[in-house]
C-alpha positions in Angstrom: 105.4 18.3 85.9 107.6 19.0 82.9 106.8 22.2 80.8 104.6 21.3 77.8 103.3 23.1 75.0 99.4 23.7 74.8 99.1 21.8 71.6 100.3 18.6 73.5 97.3 18.7 76.0 94.3 16.5 75.4 91.3 18.5 74.9 88.9 19.8 75.9 90.5 21.3 79.1 90.2 24.2 81.3 93.2 26.4 81.0 94.3 28.8 83.9 96.8 31.5 83.1 98.5 31.6 86.4 100.0 35.4 86.0 96.7 36.7 85.0 95.0 35.0 87.9 97.5 36.5 90.3 97.0 40.0 88.8 93.2 39.6 89.3 93.6 38.7 92.8 96.0 41.4 93.6 93.6 44.1 91.8 90.7 43.4 94.0 92.8 43.2 97.0 94.2 46.5 96.4 90.8 48.1 96.0 89.9 46.6 99.4 93.0 47.9 101.1 92.6 51.4 99.5 88.9 51.5 101.1 89.8 49.6 104.2 87.5 46.7 103.8 87.9 42.9 104.2 87.9 40.7 101.2 86.1 37.4 101.8 86.2 35.8 98.2 83.5 33.7 97.1 84.9 30.1 96.3 82.0 28.8 94.5 83.9 30.2 91.4 87.2 28.5 91.6 86.4 25.7 94.2 90.3 25.2 94.5 92.4 25.2 97.6 95.5 26.3 95.7 93.7 29.5 94.4 92.4 30.2 97.8 95.8 30.1 99.2 96.8 32.7 96.8 93.7 34.8 97.9 94.7 34.4 101.5 98.3 35.3 101.0 97.5 38.8 99.8 94.9 39.4 102.5 91.8 37.6 102.1 90.0 37.1 105.7 88.3 33.8 105.0 85.9 32.4 102.4 82.4 32.7 101.2 80.5 29.6 100.0 77.0 28.8 98.6 76.4 25.3 99.9 77.2 23.1 102.7 79.5 20.5 101.3 81.4 23.2 99.3 82.2 24.9 102.6 83.0 21.7 104.4 85.9 21.1 101.6 87.6 24.2 102.7 86.9 23.9 106.5 88.3 20.3 106.3 91.4 21.8 104.7 92.1 24.5 107.3 90.0 27.5 106.3 89.2 29.2 109.7 86.5 31.7 108.9 83.4 30.9 106.5 80.5 32.7 105.5 77.6 30.8 103.8 75.7 33.3 101.9 72.8 31.2 101.3 69.7 30.6 103.3 70.4 27.2 104.8 67.1 25.8 105.9 67.6 21.8 106.0 68.5 20.6 109.4 70.9 17.8 108.3 72.9 20.3 106.3 73.4 22.7 109.1 74.1 19.7 111.4 77.1 18.4 109.4 78.2 22.1 109.0 78.0 23.2 112.4 79.7 19.8 113.6 82.8 20.5 111.5 82.9 24.1 112.7 83.1 23.0 116.2 85.6 20.4 115.5 87.9 22.7 113.7 87.1 25.9 115.7 86.0 27.7 112.7 84.2 31.1 112.7 81.0 30.2 110.9 78.7 32.8 109.6 75.2 32.2 108.3 72.6 34.0 106.4 68.7 34.2 107.2 65.8 36.0 105.5 63.1 34.1 107.5 61.9 33.1 110.8 62.1 29.5 109.3 65.7 29.8 108.8 66.3 31.4 112.1 64.5 28.9 114.1 66.4 25.9 112.3 69.8 27.5 112.8 69.1 28.1 116.4 67.9 24.7 117.2 71.0 23.1 115.7 73.4 25.6 117.2 71.8 24.9 120.6 72.3 21.2 120.2 76.0 21.8 119.7 76.3 24.5 122.1 78.1 26.8 119.6 77.1 30.4 119.2 76.8 31.3 115.4 77.0 34.7 113.7 74.1 35.5 111.6 73.7 38.1 108.9 70.3 39.3 107.3 70.1 38.9 103.7 68.8 42.2 102.1 67.3 42.2 98.6 68.8 45.0 96.8 67.4 44.3 93.4 68.2 40.9 92.2 64.8 39.6 93.8 66.1 36.2 94.4 66.7 35.7 98.3 66.5 38.4 100.7 64.2 41.0 102.4 63.5 44.3 100.5 64.3 47.4 102.8 60.7 48.5 103.6 59.6 45.0 104.9 58.9 45.0 108.6 60.3 41.4 108.8 63.7 43.2 108.7 63.2 44.6 112.0 61.2 41.7 113.6 64.1 39.1 112.4 66.9 41.4 113.7 65.2 41.7 117.1 64.4 38.0 117.3 68.2 37.2 116.4 69.2 39.7 119.5 67.1 37.9 121.7 68.4 34.5 120.8 71.4 33.9 122.9 72.8 31.1 120.6 73.0 33.6 117.9 75.2 36.7 117.3 73.7 39.3 114.9 76.7 40.4 112.8 74.8 42.8 110.4 73.5 42.9 106.6 74.5 41.1 103.5 73.5 41.6 100.0 74.5 40.4 96.6 73.7 42.9 93.4 73.6 40.2 91.0 71.5 42.1 88.7 74.5 44.0 87.8 75.4 41.1 85.5 72.6 42.2 83.3 73.5 45.6 83.2 74.0 47.8 80.0 77.4 49.3 80.7 79.8 50.4 83.3 77.8 53.5 84.4 74.9 51.3 84.8 76.8 48.8 87.1 78.0 52.1 89.2 74.4 53.0 89.6 73.5 49.6 90.7 76.4 49.5 93.2 75.4 52.9 94.5 71.8 52.0 95.0 73.0 48.8 96.9 75.0 50.8 99.2 72.3 53.3 99.9 69.7 50.7 100.6 72.0 48.9 103.0 72.8 52.4 104.8 69.3 53.2 105.2 68.5 49.6 106.5 71.4 50.3 109.0 69.9 53.3 110.2 66.6 52.0 110.9 68.1 49.2 113.0 70.6 51.3 114.9 67.8 53.8 115.7 66.1 51.2 117.9 69.5 50.0 119.4 70.2 47.2 117.1 73.9 47.3 116.4 75.0 46.6 112.8 78.7 45.5 113.1 79.1 44.4 109.5 77.8 45.3 106.0 78.9 42.8 103.6 78.4 43.0 99.6 79.1 40.9 96.7 79.3 40.7 92.9 82.6 41.2 90.8 80.9 43.9 88.4 79.7 46.3 91.2 83.1 46.1 93.1 85.0 46.8 89.9 82.7 49.7 89.2 82.3 51.3 92.5 84.2 54.3 93.7 83.2 54.4 97.3 82.8 52.2 100.1 81.8 54.3 102.9 79.1 52.1 104.5 80.9 48.7 103.6 83.0 46.6 105.9 83.5 43.7 103.6 83.4 42.7 99.9 82.7 38.9 98.7 83.3 38.8 94.8 83.9 35.5 93.3 84.4 36.0 89.5 87.1 38.3 89.6 89.7 35.6 89.9 89.2 34.5 86.4 86.8 37.0 84.8 84.9 36.2 81.6 82.9 37.6 78.7 80.4 39.6 81.3 82.8 42.0 82.8 84.3 42.3 79.5 81.0 43.1 77.8 80.2 45.9 80.6 83.6 47.4 79.9 84.9 46.6 83.3 88.0 44.8 82.1 90.3 44.4 79.1 90.3 41.2 77.1 93.8 40.3 78.2 92.6 40.2 81.8 90.5 37.0 81.4 92.7 34.3 83.1 90.4 31.2 82.3 90.0 29.8 78.9 89.2 26.4 77.4 91.2 24.5 74.9 89.2 22.4 72.3 90.0 20.5 69.2 88.2 20.9 65.7 86.8 17.2 65.1 84.7 17.8 62.0 84.1 20.8 59.5 81.1 21.5 57.3 80.0 24.5 55.2 78.7 26.4 58.3 80.6 25.2 61.2 83.9 24.0 62.6 82.7 21.3 65.1 84.6 21.3 68.2 84.9 18.7 71.2 83.4 21.1 73.8 79.9 21.3 74.3 77.5 22.1 77.3 79.2 19.5 79.4 82.4 21.7 79.2 81.1 25.2 78.5 77.7 25.1 80.2 74.9 26.8 78.3 74.8 29.9 80.3 74.8 33.1 78.4 75.3 35.1 81.5 75.0 34.9 85.3 71.7 34.3 87.2 70.1 33.3 83.8 70.4 36.8 82.4 71.1 36.1 78.6 73.3 39.0 78.2 75.6 37.7 75.2 75.5 36.3 71.7 76.5 32.8 71.6 78.3 30.6 74.1 81.9 31.6 73.8 84.5 33.4 71.7 86.9 31.1 69.9 90.2 31.7 68.5 92.7 29.6 66.6 95.6 28.6 68.9 98.0 30.8 67.2 95.7 33.6 66.9 94.5 33.9 70.5 92.7 37.4 71.0 93.2 38.3 67.4 89.9 40.0 66.5 90.4 39.1 63.0 90.3 35.5 63.9 87.5 35.8 66.3 84.8 33.5 66.0 81.4 32.8 68.0 80.0 29.4 69.3 76.7 29.8 67.9 75.0 26.2 69.2 75.9 23.7 71.8 75.0 19.9 72.2 76.3 17.9 75.2 79.6 17.0 73.5 80.0 19.5 70.6 80.3 23.2 70.0 79.2 24.6 66.7 81.6 27.4 65.9 80.3 29.5 63.1 82.9 30.0 60.4 84.4 33.0 59.0 86.6 33.7 55.9 89.4 31.3 56.9 90.0 27.5 57.1 90.7 25.4 60.2 91.8 21.8 59.3 90.5 18.8 61.5 92.7 18.4 64.5 93.2 22.1 64.9 93.3 23.4 68.5 91.2 26.4 69.4 91.1 28.6 72.6 87.8 29.7 73.9 86.8 32.5 76.4 83.8 31.4 78.1 80.6 33.3 78.8 80.6 32.4 82.6 83.7 31.0 84.0 82.0 29.9 87.4 79.9 27.2 85.7 82.9 26.2 83.5 85.0 25.5 86.5 82.5 23.3 88.2 82.1 21.0 85.0 85.8 20.2 85.1 88.1 18.1 87.6 91.3 20.1 87.4 92.6 23.3 86.1 95.7 22.9 83.5 97.9 25.8 84.7 100.0 27.8 82.4 102.9 30.5 82.3 102.9 32.2 78.9 102.4 29.5 76.4 103.8 26.6 78.7 101.9 24.2 80.8 103.4 24.4 84.3 101.0 22.6 86.6 97.7 20.9 87.3 95.3 21.9 90.2 92.6 19.8 91.5 89.1 21.6 91.6 88.6 20.2 95.2 84.9 21.3 95.6 83.8 20.4 92.2 80.2 19.1 92.1 79.7 20.2 95.9 76.2 21.3 95.4 74.5 20.0 98.5 
């Protein structure tokens, strides 16, 4: 496509800075290479084949996905190793996932935290005659899915997996998502350290009874940015790192200029309190932080297009309706028709609300990338 200026693009649109994106991808891969761990990025953030290709080009070993149809989008486009870091317990979803993995000869890795999950995975795997790698999900503090370290269920499940010939016990998987609600970088570092210690203790307990733990896989962009050791870890699964957003910025883990994803919007109305823009909750989402953690004021940072990242012109989206954003006015004016640029609270949810990324290089539009797995939530 021909190069265009930002001001020529219809709004609202999701803008992706290709240079910043690639810098973020290389940053995490460098951390992994330095500590001799694999990167298996969580594609729920970007849901885009072009972006995964950039990740794979620098060393990613496969993908992490949340949902069946999300994973299938990538399997059907040639990805050869997939971890679904989500407890799949519905037979129909497992059936189509394992069917595709057999067809494409994919290394499929699933996650369990219950006997129910173990049994349904084993049943479907036997039907297809495909051995499935399985992780035990360990709860390291988010208290969402997973098993806490002192629960006897860990040993019982690991033993049952070992005894089931159609399953291959891979090891332990965790997600320290509560780090998104941390106070600062030091707090994130402590959460990451605690995660590693919990996983190490669980591994020791299992190996003491001759259950081999081949892999230990951790996720969460904040903990990976804050960690300084990966002694017990074999794999990292960050997702948000490709784009970044206001959360790692708030935690002191990145600089403002490292956020690769922004939203262009237009001022459509003006009143004494607000500039009204054409980006509401259907574009920005209503998140004020990941995992329902309300860690930030408002719903995004807003700048006039020609004053992007200028603190003197920074504004807050203080309210959202479905199609409108309410930008709290400061001591300057913006005429109707002005284009603004927004740094989102949570880039992952923004990406899933759009059909494509408008890709930029500097202040020029250079491409458009489809968000291939957008809306794939089954």
